[in-house]
N, C-alpha and C positions, 0 to 999 in steps of 0.2 A: 314399365315406364318407357315412353317414347322420347328419344332424344335425337333431334335432327340437326343437321349443320345449320348454324346461324348465318343470316345474310352477312356479307362482308361489310365492315364499317364503311360508311360513305359520307362525303361532305354533301350536305343538301345543296342541290344546284341553284335553288332560288332562296338561299338563306336570308339575304338582305330583304327580299320581298316578303318573305314569311315573317320576319321581325316587324316589318312596317305595316302589313295589312291588318285591318280590323277584322278579326275572325268572324264576328256576327255578320259582316258584309258578305262573306261567303254563303251565309244562310239565305241571302237573297237569290242565289243562283242554283242551289242544290237542295235535294231532299235526302240524299244518301249520306251515310257515314257519321251521322250525329249521335254521339253516345247519350244514353238515357240521362236526362238532366238531374236525376237523383244522384248520379255520380258527380260530385262537385269538388272544387278545390278546397282541400283542408290545409295544405301548406303551399306557400308561394306568394310572390309579390303582385300577381295579377298580370304581369307582362307576358307576351307571347313566348311559349316554349314549344319546341318541336324536335322531332327526331325520328329515325326509322324504327319501326316496332320490332322488339324481341318478345315473342309470345311465350307465356308460361301457363300451364294448367296445373292447378293444385286440386286435391280432394278436400272434402269438408274438414277433415282433421289432420291431414298430412301435408306438410310443406317441404318435404325432402327435395322435390324438383326445384323449388324456388331457391333454396340454399345453394344447390349446385349451380343453377343458372346465374346467380348473383356474381359468381366468380368468373363467368364467361363474358360478361358485358364489356363492350368497348366504348370508347369515348363518344358521347353524343347520342347513344342509342336510348330508346324510350321503352321501358319495360311495361308490358300489358299483361295483367294477371286475370285469368278466368278461374273462379273458385267453384265452378260447377253449380252455381246457384246458391251456395251457402252464404248466409247473412249473419252468422254468429261467431265463427272462428276467424280471428285475425291472422293472416299469413305474414303481414308486414309490420315490423316494429323497429326499435332503435338499432338492433344489430344488423338486420338485413339492409336497412336504409343506409347505415354507415358503410357497408360493403359497396352498395351501389354508388354512393357518393364518391368513395375512393376510386372506383373504377371509371368515374366520369359520366355516369348516366345523366341524360337530360331530364328525366322525370320518371314517374311510375303511376300507372292507373290500376286500381284494384276494383274489380266488379264484386265488391263485398266490403268488409270493414278492415280497419287497421287498429293498432294499439300504440301505446307510448306516444300519444299525440304531442305532449310538451317536448319530449326529446326529438321527435320528428321536426317540430318547428325550430328547435335549436340547430339541428343538422342543416335544414334549409332546402333539402332536395324537394322539388315540386312533387306533391302527392295529391292524387285525385282518388276519392273513394266514396262509398255510401254513408260512412259514419265511422264510429269507433266502438271498440269492445274490449272487455277485460279477458274474454275467453280467447285463447290462442290455439293455433295449430301446433302439432307436435312433429318430431322427426321419427316417424314410424317406419319409413322405408317400405311402405305397404304396396307401392305401385299405384297405377291408376292416374298418375300425373304425367306431365310431358313438357318438353321444351322444343320450340321451333315449329310446331304444327299449327294449322289454322285453329283459331279459338273464337269464342263469342264473348264480347265485352259490352255490356250496356245495350244489347240488342244489335250490335254491329259485328259482322264477321271480320276478323283481323288476321292477316297473314304476315309472316315475317317480311320486313322491308316496306310495308305500307307506311305512310307518313302520318304520325300522330301530331296533332296541333291542339294546343290548349291555352286557355287564359282564365281569367276570373269568372267567366260566364259558363265554362264547361269545356268539353273536349270533342274532337271529331277525328276520324281516321279515314284517310283517302289513299287510293292507289296513286303513285307519283304522277301518272299520266292524267288522272282526273284533276289533281291539283294544278298541273300545268295549264289545263284548259280554262280554268276560272280565275287564276290569281291576277292576271293583268287587268281583266275586267273589274275585279273587286278593287284593285288599287285605283283604277280610274274613277270608280264610284266614290271611294274615300276622298279623292282629290276634289270632287265636286261638292262634297257635303258642306264645307264651310260657307260656300255661296248660298246654298239652300237654307241653312240655318240663319244666315244674315237676312235673307229675304223674309223668312217667317218672322224674325224679330222686328222687321220694319212694318209688319202688319199684313203682309200678303198671305193668302190662304193656301194651306198646304195642298189641298185637293186640286187646286188650280195649277199649282207649280208642278205637281207630279203627274197630272193628267187623270187622277182618280175621279175628279168631278165630271170630266167629259165622259169617262166610261160609265159613270152612274147615269148621266143624261142619255147616253146611247141605249143603255139597258132599259131605262124608263120608257123611251120612245118605242123601243122594240116590243116592250110588254104591252 
């Protein structure tokens, strides 16, 4: 089993902006970092949640690494679990979620399934996963897992310290510098949206307001 030093706990430099921004607006500006939409919110109120990633790799049947990592989590960190492609064995249930909640985790993403869904909802820790299962992992100590190394989650490569952002629509993972490049533009976009919605409600045409109609005309003339 590989166990690497976890990134130091950190306060998100743009915490207020992250809470305020509409995460789908970021999707107007980037193509990278978006976790497979089959990984969806199973527990949460839909508001923005974010934190630096702590990466964990489990094997199909063995969650020894996750049980150990759960006690290493610091306040505000976001646990990201790579199950190695397994879609049947649930590494996360009531006990692990309770430990993560006590440790102050911001949330958890499992590229796989979870169990104890009613108990997870009672605990309230934001959970993102592909679904639920009755079949669980075991504590086999067989090796093959790991903590703190780069992993894959929903088609996205995740390294420790990357910023995980999630809401009711899904999740994305960005390097801090990439998030810094787009968040101000996304906030400005959000600020302009009420005016756009009001104009559409008054009967103006969306394509004319956004410039799409002019683009269509240009392409038509060019063709």
